[in-house]
Backbone as CSV, one residue per row, in Angstrom:
resi,resn,N_x,N_y,N_z,CA_x,CA_y,CA_z,C_x,C_y,C_z
1,MET,315.777,154.475,25.937,315.408,153.532,26.849,316.506,153.065,28.039
2,GLU,315.650,153.264,29.274,316.855,152.829,30.423,317.086,151.321,29.988
3,ILE,317.965,151.012,30.494,318.652,150.018,30.135,319.391,149.145,31.651
4,SER,319.738,150.517,32.716,320.254,150.089,34.305,320.392,150.466,34.938
5,ILE,320.390,150.355,36.306,320.742,151.495,37.184,321.818,151.328,37.446
6,VAL,322.343,152.453,37.841,324.001,152.813,38.755,323.763,153.125,39.945
7,GLU,324.539,152.518,40.910,323.829,152.803,42.123,325.523,154.277,42.452
8,ALA,325.113,154.918,42.764,326.801,156.287,43.109,326.397,156.962,44.775
9,MET,326.941,156.409,45.852,326.899,157.090,47.272,325.670,157.223,47.263
10,LYS,324.914,156.040,47.486,323.426,155.470,47.781,322.692,156.695,46.881
11,THR,322.565,156.793,45.782,322.257,157.528,45.172,321.789,156.471,43.296
12,GLU,320.283,155.892,43.021,320.190,155.304,42.054,320.552,156.191,41.103
13,VAL,321.256,156.255,40.037,321.262,157.088,38.542,320.513,155.633,37.496
14,PRO,320.093,156.259,36.771,319.403,155.225,35.579,320.112,155.350,34.467
15,VAL,320.659,154.468,33.379,321.544,154.297,32.383,320.699,154.231,31.016
16,THR,320.922,154.874,30.390,319.798,154.691,28.893,320.675,154.427,27.871
17,ALA,320.157,153.936,27.158,320.913,153.506,25.529,321.158,154.648,24.860
18,SER,321.938,154.365,23.956,322.112,155.651,22.815,321.829,155.403,21.867
19,ALA,321.409,153.895,21.686,320.927,153.753,20.162,319.596,152.257,20.643
20,GLY,318.735,151.923,20.048,317.725,150.954,19.992,318.636,149.543,19.374
21,GLY,318.498,148.413,20.147,318.898,147.399,19.713,318.623,145.928,20.604
22,VAL,319.771,145.244,20.948,319.150,144.158,21.600,320.778,143.929,22.447
23,VAL,320.606,144.060,24.004,321.889,143.342,24.797,322.413,142.564,23.900
24,GLU,323.935,142.528,23.511,324.825,141.425,23.168,325.218,140.906,24.453
25,ARG,325.918,141.738,24.849,326.896,141.072,26.119,327.059,142.088,27.585
26,ILE,326.771,141.812,28.772,326.700,142.552,29.839,328.639,142.222,30.215
27,VAL,328.828,143.734,30.312,330.472,144.058,30.459,330.736,143.768,31.849
28,SER,330.102,144.873,32.699,330.455,144.794,33.766,329.701,144.072,34.919
29,THR,330.173,143.183,36.083,329.789,142.657,36.867,328.895,143.715,37.795
30,PRO,327.984,142.925,38.801,327.221,143.772,40.036,328.521,143.640,41.042
31,GLY,328.572,145.018,41.283,329.591,145.441,43.125,330.575,146.001,42.390
32,THR,330.697,145.832,41.276,332.261,146.298,40.573,332.219,148.055,40.491
33,LEU,333.605,148.225,40.650,333.670,150.038,40.260,333.434,150.321,38.630
34,VAL,332.878,150.941,38.095,332.876,151.761,37.020,333.207,153.101,36.834
35,ASN,333.649,153.169,35.967,334.563,154.827,35.505,333.741,155.283,34.335
36,ALA,333.290,156.632,34.364,332.726,157.444,33.524,333.278,157.010,32.048
37,GLY,332.346,157.030,31.122,333.091,156.153,30.175,333.095,155.122,29.676
38,HIS,333.242,153.726,30.810,333.417,152.649,30.788,332.185,151.823,30.614
39,PRO,331.959,150.636,29.230,330.744,150.117,28.681,330.226,149.317,30.239
40,ILE,328.970,149.225,30.217,328.416,148.551,30.801,327.646,147.361,30.294
41,VAL,327.075,147.418,29.356,326.806,146.566,28.447,327.050,146.553,27.082
42,LEU,327.287,145.724,25.840,327.308,146.198,24.648,325.613,145.739,23.961
43,ILE,325.623,146.474,23.243,324.189,146.592,22.144,324.617,146.646,21.124
44,LYS,323.925,145.328,20.220,323.629,144.869,18.928,322.914,146.026,18.348
45,GLU,322.798,146.803,17.649,322.176,147.852,16.794,321.155,147.541,15.822
46,GLU,320.004,147.247,16.063,318.973,147.136,15.150,318.698,147.693,13.687
47,VAL,319.087,147.187,12.768,318.730,148.258,11.608,317.591,147.770,11.003
48,MET,316.939,149.245,11.054,315.605,149.174,10.485,315.778,149.091,8.776
49,ALA,314.950,148.100,8.219,315.202,147.897,6.512,313.751,148.907,6.287
């Protein structure tokens, strides 16, 4: 699922979640530099019963 869009050199790159769940916290703020591997959001995984 697409959860964010990152702009790199005027190109928009979709960011997808590696697991289903609920966004628990947004870690990065708009306009800041984000390095590869740096979290943008924290996702609380939903466990299916």
